[in-house]
ROLO-239613 format. One record per residue (C-alpha): residue number from 1; x negated, y negated, z. Coordinates in nm, 2 decimals, padded with zeros to 4 digits, m for minus. Last residue first. Layout:
REC num   east  north     up
REC NUM      X      Y      Z
...
//
This chain:
REC num   east  north     up
REC 378  00.80 m01.50  02.60
REC 377  00.74 m01.17  02.41
REC 376  00.39 m01.03  02.42
REC 375  00.24 m00.94  02.08
REC 374  00.24 m01.30  01.95
REC 373  00.04 m01.43  02.24
REC 372 m00.21 m01.15  02.23
REC 371 m00.26 m01.22  01.85
REC 370 m00.09 m00.97  01.62
REC 369 m00.31 m00.79  01.36
REC 368 m00.32 m00.47  01.56
REC 367  00.06 m00.47  01.55
REC 366  00.06 m00.31  01.20
REC 365 m00.06  00.01  01.36
REC 364 m00.36  00.17  01.19
REC 363 m00.56  00.26  01.51
REC 362 m00.23  00.41  01.66
REC 361 m00.19  00.66  01.38
REC 360 m00.34  00.95  01.58
REC 359 m00.14  00.85  01.89
REC 358  00.18  00.84  01.69
REC 357  00.11  01.19  01.56
REC 356  00.07  01.32  01.92
REC 355  00.39  01.14  02.02
REC 354  00.60  01.32  01.75
REC 353  00.92  01.11  01.71
REC 352  01.06  01.23  01.38
REC 351  00.92  00.91  01.21
REC 350  00.57  01.01  01.32
REC 349  00.61  01.37  01.20
REC 348  00.73  01.25  00.85
REC 347  00.46  00.98  00.85
REC 346  00.19  01.23  00.92
REC 345  00.28  01.47  00.64
REC 344  00.32  01.20  00.38
REC 343  00.00  01.02  00.48
REC 342 m00.19  01.35  00.49
REC 341 m00.12  01.42  00.12
REC 340 m00.16  01.06 m00.01
REC 339 m00.49  00.99  00.16
REC 338 m00.73  01.08 m00.12
REC 337 m00.51  00.92 m00.39
REC 336 m00.46  00.60 m00.19
REC 335 m00.83  00.58 m00.10
REC 334 m00.93  00.27 m00.31
REC 333 m00.72  00.03 m00.09
REC 332 m00.50  00.23  00.15
REC 331 m00.36 m00.10  00.27
REC 330  00.01  00.01  00.28
REC 329  00.26  00.20  00.50
REC 328  00.50 m00.04  00.68
REC 327  00.81  00.05  00.88
REC 326  01.14 m00.12  00.95
REC 325  01.39  00.05  01.18
REC 324  01.36 m00.22  01.44
REC 323  01.22 m00.55  01.32
REC 322  00.96 m00.73  01.54
REC 321  00.64 m00.53  01.54
REC 320  00.71 m00.34  01.21
REC 319  00.65  00.02  01.28
REC 318  00.35  00.21  01.15
REC 317  00.07  00.24  00.90
REC 316 m00.16 m00.04  00.78
REC 315 m00.46  00.13  00.62
REC 314 m00.81  00.02  00.73
REC 313 m01.03 m00.23  00.55
REC 312 m01.02 m00.49  00.84
REC 311 m00.84 m00.75  00.63
REC 310 m00.62 m00.49  00.45
REC 309 m00.69 m00.41  00.09
REC 308 m00.41 m00.31 m00.15
REC 307 m00.54 m00.19 m00.49
REC 306 m00.44 m00.34 m00.83
REC 305 m00.50 m00.16 m01.16
REC 304 m00.67 m00.23 m01.49
REC 303 m00.71 m00.06 m01.82
REC 302 m00.95  00.03 m02.10
REC 301 m00.92  00.30 m02.36
REC 300 m01.11  00.57 m02.56
REC 299 m01.45  00.41 m02.60
REC 298 m01.67  00.64 m02.80
REC 297 m01.97  00.83 m02.67
REC 296 m02.34  00.83 m02.76
REC 295 m02.42  00.55 m02.51
REC 294 m02.27  00.76 m02.23
REC 293 m02.56  01.00 m02.27
REC 292 m02.77  00.76 m02.07
REC 291 m02.59  00.85 m01.74
REC 290 m02.74  00.64 m01.46
REC 289 m02.82  00.33 m01.66
REC 288 m02.52  00.41 m01.88
REC 287 m02.29  00.36 m01.58
REC 286 m02.43  00.02 m01.48
REC 285 m02.43 m00.12 m01.84
REC 284 m02.09  00.02 m01.92
REC 283 m01.94 m00.12 m01.60
REC 282 m02.08 m00.47 m01.66
REC 281 m01.97 m00.47 m02.02
REC 280 m01.62 m00.37 m01.91
REC 279 m01.60 m00.66 m01.66
REC 278 m01.75 m00.91 m01.90
REC 277 m01.51 m00.82 m02.18
REC 276 m01.22 m00.88 m01.94
REC 275 m00.92 m00.65 m01.89
REC 274 m00.58 m00.82 m01.84
REC 273 m00.34 m00.71 m01.57
REC 272 m00.37 m01.03 m01.36
REC 271 m00.25 m00.94 m01.00
REC 270 m00.56 m01.11 m00.85
REC 269 m00.64 m01.20 m00.49
REC 268 m00.97 m01.01 m00.49
REC 267 m01.15 m00.91 m00.82
REC 266 m01.34 m00.58 m00.80
REC 265 m01.47 m00.40 m01.10
REC 264 m01.43 m00.02 m01.12
REC 263 m01.48  00.21 m01.28
REC 262 m01.57  00.46 m01.54
REC 261 m01.35  00.76 m01.64
REC 260 m01.55  01.00 m01.86
REC 259 m01.35  01.22 m02.10
REC 258 m01.52  01.54 m02.20
REC 257 m01.19  01.72 m02.27
REC 256 m01.11  01.75 m01.90
REC 255 m01.22  01.48 m01.67
REC 254 m01.56  01.35 m01.56
REC 253 m01.55  01.07 m01.30
REC 252 m01.81  00.80 m01.33
REC 251 m01.84  00.54 m01.05
REC 250 m01.97  00.19 m01.01
REC 249 m01.97  00.08 m00.65
REC 248 m02.32 m00.06 m00.60
REC 247 m02.42  00.26 m00.42
REC 246 m02.35  00.45 m00.74
REC 245 m02.09  00.72 m00.76
REC 244 m02.12  01.01 m01.00
REC 243 m01.85  01.28 m01.01
REC 242 m01.99  01.61 m01.11
REC 241 m01.92  01.79 m01.44
REC 240 m02.15  01.61 m01.68
REC 239 m02.06  01.61 m02.06
REC 238 m02.31  01.78 m02.29
REC 237 m02.09  01.73 m02.60
REC 236 m01.87  01.50 m02.80
REC 235 m01.83  01.24 m02.52
REC 234 m01.51  01.03 m02.48
REC 233 m01.56  00.72 m02.27
REC 232 m01.30  00.57 m02.04
REC 231 m01.29  00.21 m01.91
REC 230 m01.18  00.06 m01.58
REC 229 m01.09 m00.28 m01.43
REC 228 m01.01 m00.33 m01.07
REC 227 m00.78 m00.60 m00.91
REC 226 m00.78 m00.64 m00.54
REC 225 m00.45 m00.74 m00.40
REC 224 m00.44 m00.87 m00.04
REC 223 m00.31 m00.72  00.29
REC 222 m00.31 m00.94  00.60
REC 221  00.01 m00.80  00.74
REC 220  00.32 m01.02  00.73
REC 219  00.52 m01.07  01.05
REC 218  00.81 m01.28  01.14
REC 217  01.05 m01.11  00.91
REC 216  01.08 m01.40  00.67
REC 215  00.82 m01.28  00.43
REC 214  00.80 m00.90  00.46
REC 213  00.85 m00.82  00.09
REC 212  00.56 m01.04 m00.02
REC 211  00.33 m00.84  00.21
REC 210  00.39 m00.51  00.03
REC 209  00.30 m00.61 m00.32
REC 208 m00.05 m00.47 m00.30
REC 207  00.10 m00.14 m00.19
REC 206  00.48 m00.13 m00.20
REC 205  00.52  00.14  00.06
REC 204  00.76 m00.06  00.28
REC 203  00.96  00.20  00.47
REC 202  01.33  00.13  00.56
REC 201  01.52  00.31  00.83
REC 200  01.89  00.36  00.90
REC 199  01.97  00.29  00.54
REC 198  02.20  00.07  00.32
REC 197  02.19 m00.03 m00.04
REC 196  02.33 m00.37 m00.14
REC 195  02.41 m00.42 m00.51
REC 194  02.33 m00.56 m00.85
REC 193  02.00 m00.76 m00.82
REC 192  01.89 m00.54 m00.53
REC 191  01.94 m00.60 m00.16
REC 190  01.80 m00.37  00.10
REC 189  01.90 m00.18  00.41
REC 188  02.01 m00.23  00.77
REC 187  01.70 m00.34  00.94
REC 186  01.75 m00.44  01.30
REC 185  01.64 m00.76  01.47
REC 184  01.99 m00.89  01.51
REC 183  02.07 m00.84  01.14
REC 182  01.82 m00.75  00.87
REC 181  01.90 m00.67  00.50
REC 180  01.57 m00.68  00.32
REC 179  01.55 m00.90  00.01
REC 178  01.51 m00.89 m00.37
REC 177  01.41 m00.53 m00.40
REC 176  01.33 m00.46 m00.77
REC 175  01.50 m00.19 m00.96
REC 174  01.30 m00.08 m01.26
REC 173  01.32  00.28 m01.12
REC 172  01.58  00.40 m00.86
REC 171  01.48  00.74 m00.75
REC 170  01.72  00.95 m00.54
REC 169  01.52  01.21 m00.34
REC 168  01.67  01.56 m00.34
REC 167  01.38  01.80 m00.31
REC 166  01.36  01.82 m00.69
REC 165  01.33  01.44 m00.70
REC 164  01.04  01.45 m00.45
REC 163  00.87  01.73 m00.65
REC 162  00.90  01.52 m00.97
REC 161  00.75  01.22 m00.80
REC 160  00.47  01.41 m00.63
REC 159  00.38  01.58 m00.96
REC 158  00.40  01.25 m01.15
REC 157  00.16  01.08 m00.91
REC 156 m00.08  01.38 m00.90
REC 155 m00.07  01.39 m01.28
REC 154 m00.15  01.02 m01.30
REC 153 m00.44  01.06 m01.05
REC 152 m00.63  01.35 m01.22
REC 151 m00.79  01.53 m00.92
REC 150 m01.13  01.51 m00.76
REC 149 m01.39  01.68 m00.54
REC 148 m01.58  01.56 m00.23
REC 147 m01.67  01.90 m00.09
REC 146 m02.02  01.93 m00.26
REC 145 m02.14  01.59 m00.14
REC 144 m02.49  01.55 m00.29
REC 143 m02.67  01.24 m00.17
REC 142 m02.90  01.07 m00.42
REC 141 m03.25  00.95 m00.48
REC 140 m03.42  00.63 m00.59
REC 139 m03.31  00.67 m00.95
REC 138 m03.50  00.71 m01.28
REC 137 m03.44  01.09 m01.30
REC 136 m03.14  01.02 m01.53
REC 135 m02.82  01.22 m01.49
REC 134 m02.72  01.46 m01.76
REC 133 m02.87  01.76 m01.59
REC 132 m02.66  01.72 m01.27
REC 131 m02.81  01.91 m00.97
REC 130 m03.15  01.95 m01.14
REC 129 m03.12  01.60 m01.27
REC 128 m03.13  01.46 m00.92
REC 127 m03.43  01.66 m00.80
REC 126 m03.70  01.43 m00.95
REC 125 m03.53  01.13 m00.77
REC 124 m03.52  01.30 m00.43
REC 123 m03.20  01.48 m00.34
REC 122 m03.05  01.47  00.01
REC 121 m02.79  01.74  00.11
REC 120 m02.45  01.74  00.28
REC 119 m02.36  02.11  00.35
REC 118 m02.47  02.08  00.71
REC 117 m02.18  01.85  00.80
REC 116 m02.16  01.61  01.09
REC 115 m02.53  01.51  01.13
REC 114 m02.56  01.54  00.75
REC 113 m02.31  01.25  00.72
REC 112 m02.49  01.01  00.94
REC 111 m02.84  01.10  00.81
REC 110 m02.71  01.07  00.45
REC 109 m02.56  00.73  00.52
REC 108 m02.89  00.61  00.65
REC 107 m03.06  00.75  00.34
REC 106 m02.82  00.56  00.12
REC 105 m02.89  00.23  00.31
REC 104 m03.26  00.29  00.27
REC 103 m03.24  00.38 m00.10
REC 102 m03.03  00.09 m00.23
REC 101 m03.31 m00.16 m00.28
REC 100 m03.52  00.12 m00.45
REC  99 m03.27  00.12 m00.73
REC  98 m02.97  00.32 m00.86
REC  97 m02.92  00.49 m00.53
REC  96 m02.68  00.77 m00.62
REC  95 m02.38  00.93 m00.45
REC  94 m02.34  01.27 m00.63
REC  93 m01.99  01.42 m00.59
REC  92 m01.86  01.78 m00.59
REC  91 m01.75  02.01 m00.87
REC  90 m01.41  02.14 m00.77
REC  89 m01.16  01.99 m01.01
REC  88 m00.80  01.97 m00.91
REC  87 m00.62  01.92 m01.24
REC  86 m00.28  01.80 m01.09
REC  85 m00.11  02.09 m01.27
REC  84  00.26  02.00 m01.31
REC  83  00.53  02.27 m01.28
REC  82  00.71  02.05 m01.03
REC  81  00.77  02.25 m00.71
REC  80  00.54  02.55 m00.78
REC  79  00.27  02.32 m00.93
REC  78  00.31  02.09 m00.63
REC  77  00.26  02.36 m00.38
REC  76 m00.04  02.51 m00.57
REC  75 m00.22  02.18 m00.59
REC  74 m00.12  02.09 m00.24
REC  73 m00.29  02.41 m00.12
REC  72 m00.62  02.31 m00.28
REC  71 m00.57  01.95 m00.19
REC  70 m00.53  01.98  00.19
REC  69 m00.90  01.96  00.26
REC  68 m00.92  01.60  00.13
REC  67 m00.64  01.50  00.37
REC  66 m00.83  01.65  00.67
REC  65 m01.15  01.47  00.57
REC  64 m00.96  01.14  00.53
REC  63 m00.78  01.18  00.87
REC  62 m01.11  01.24  01.05
REC  61 m01.27  00.94  00.87
REC  60 m01.01  00.68  00.93
REC  59 m01.11  00.59  01.28
REC  58 m01.46  00.51  01.15
REC  57 m01.81  00.61  01.27
REC  56 m02.08  00.52  01.02
REC  55 m02.15  00.53  00.64
REC  54 m01.81  00.65  00.52
REC  53 m01.65  00.64  00.17
REC  52 m01.86  00.92  00.02
REC  51 m01.74  01.16  00.29
REC  50 m01.37  01.16  00.21
REC  49 m01.44  01.09 m00.16
REC  48 m01.14  01.26 m00.32
REC  47 m01.19  01.08 m00.65
REC  46 m00.88  01.04 m00.87
REC  45 m01.01  00.76 m01.08
REC  44 m00.71  00.54 m01.01
REC  43 m00.52  00.35 m01.27
REC  42 m00.21  00.57 m01.27
REC  41 m00.12  00.50 m00.91
REC  40  00.10  00.19 m00.97
REC  39  00.28  00.38 m01.25
REC  38  00.41  00.65 m01.03
REC  37  00.77  00.52 m01.04
REC  36  00.83  00.30 m01.34
REC  35  00.86 m00.07 m01.25
REC  34  01.04 m00.24 m00.96
REC  33  01.03  00.08 m00.77
REC  32  01.29  00.21 m00.53
REC  31  01.30  00.55 m00.35
REC  30  01.61  00.68 m00.18
REC  29  01.61  00.95  00.09
REC  28  01.86  01.17  00.26
REC  27  01.67  01.37  00.52
REC  26  01.64  01.75  00.52
REC  25  01.27  01.80  00.61
REC  24  01.18  01.85  00.24
REC  23  01.34  01.51  00.18
REC  22  01.11  01.35  00.43
REC  21  00.81  01.52  00.29
REC  20  00.89  01.42 m00.07
REC  19  00.97  01.06  00.02
REC  18  00.64  01.03  00.21
REC  17  00.44  01.16 m00.08
REC  16  00.63  00.95 m00.33
REC  15  00.57  00.63 m00.14
REC  14  00.20  00.70 m00.10
REC  13  00.15  00.82 m00.46
REC  12  00.31  00.51 m00.60
REC  11  00.69  00.45 m00.59
REC  10  00.73  00.14 m00.38
REC   9  01.01  00.05 m00.14
REC   8  01.12  00.36  00.05
REC   7  01.48  00.39  00.19
REC   6  01.56  00.64  00.45
REC   5  01.87  00.78  00.62
REC   4  02.07  00.68  00.31
REC   3  02.39  00.49  00.23
REC   2  02.46  00.35 m00.12
REC   1  02.56  00.67 m00.31
//
């Protein structure tokens, strides 16, 4: 088959979520990935930090909170559809000020979040170990976010992929898109090494690689790759259960079998998959300062991933400003796992012409990056 209603380019959690929802609504869908589908999302820690991420008003916050709250039902849905347990873990998150320099900014975030949700609580240093016994008391305080839970990112990616396939999505792995087929300002499909594949609509969900696919279209969103390195530690006993997130960006995510995922460094403009000794040393030093028991563990593995970050730190979701039928959905940065459920649902509604959904997605429109001169045709 070389004709579909929708083609998606990129098989991470965002692409798989959209493909799944479109197929469930009865559309014919093809999903292309230049590597193994789902691989791009395997590096993530799986945090559902809908409150952790926000320190002030942000157009993304409402959608992030809604997406987080979808996960219990999504867990059940994907298990029924795919047989895969995404390991939704309901233990909450502690955002910690590792030093006095971090305390004031964390307190400001607490006041902002507590003004919206009474379950958000502040912990003084002596109270931190009472909430998570393995955490040191040598901090400057913490916020406890009981609703910011977690999943296992690779399992979520595979569950969405298998559910999409079971819903009828045709998946083309190890099939790079060489070029978009565009005629008279209308997208008609894509070119691979071996063939042309046609569709009425094409959605670019290629994450950090999304901008390269849009060269020659007259518009490329300012989305850059940000490399992140991670390490996992296996503990023999007394493992914590809550996610720990330091103000400086270091996080520790407990998984089953006493595995602690620790991340992540941040290197903009890098696709280099290597893992540096300095990066891992920095992560281990910062993590063990908060969780001393990590020094008793063994290193299981190290890895890296690449996150797509837009210039204004908001996702890029919507129609290409100059090519009809071409859509962009990228720039989720470190919130791809969190936002994957709502992105799939909203994109299906948006593409079906729902004006209310279009209004909700307006702050994330690709056209926001156009200058006034570019946005108004001469």
